[in-house]
C-alpha positions as CSV (number, residue, x, y, z in Angstrom):
1,M,117.5,91.0,140.5
2,R,114.4,93.0,141.1
3,N,114.6,96.7,142.0
4,S,113.3,96.0,145.6
5,Q,116.1,93.4,146.1
6,V,118.7,95.9,144.9
7,L,117.3,98.6,147.2
8,I,117.4,96.2,150.2
9,F,120.9,95.1,149.5
10,S,122.3,98.6,149.0
11,A,120.5,99.8,152.1
12,M,122.1,97.0,154.1
13,I,125.6,97.8,152.7
14,F,125.1,101.5,153.4
15,A,123.9,100.8,157.0
16,I,126.9,98.6,157.7
17,A,129.3,101.2,156.4
18,F,127.6,104.0,158.2
19,Y,127.6,102.0,161.5
20,N,131.4,101.3,161.1
21,L,132.0,105.0,160.5
22,M,130.1,105.9,163.7
23,V,132.1,103.4,165.6
24,T,135.3,104.9,164.2
25,F,134.4,108.3,165.4
26,E,133.5,106.9,168.9
27,L,130.1,108.4,169.2
28,P,128.1,107.6,172.4
29,E,125.9,104.5,172.2
30,S,122.7,106.6,172.7
31,M,123.6,108.9,169.8
32,M,124.4,105.9,167.6
33,G,121.0,104.4,168.4
34,W,119.1,107.6,167.5
35,V,121.0,108.0,164.3
36,L,120.5,104.4,163.3
37,S,116.8,104.5,164.1
38,D,116.4,107.7,162.1
39,L,118.2,106.1,159.2
40,V,116.0,103.0,159.3
41,L,112.9,105.2,159.5
42,S,113.9,107.3,156.5
43,L,114.6,104.1,154.5
44,Y,111.2,102.7,155.4
45,V,109.4,106.0,154.5
46,S,111.3,106.2,151.2
47,Y,110.3,102.5,150.4
48,L,106.7,103.3,151.1
49,L,106.8,106.4,149.0
50,D,108.5,104.4,146.2
51,T,105.9,101.7,146.2
52,F,103.1,104.3,146.4
53,I,104.4,106.1,143.3
54,R,105.2,103.0,141.3
55,G,101.9,101.4,142.2
56,S,99.8,104.4,141.1
57,I,101.5,104.7,137.7
58,K,100.6,101.2,136.5
59,T,97.6,100.9,134.3
60,R,95.1,98.1,134.3
61,M,95.1,95.5,131.5
62,Q,91.7,95.1,129.8
């Protein structure tokens, strides 16, 4: 599996486990929505940062 696939699968597993934890602690729906949207936003920003760093390191073949 490629690194991006591993990142997506682990993010999905982490999100499902985190959601189940929030349901267990009976947080209000509005708070769960904010936390989940913050989590998704942070994963997206980390993905963009990862692709930016890895894309800039590669050298061109001549």
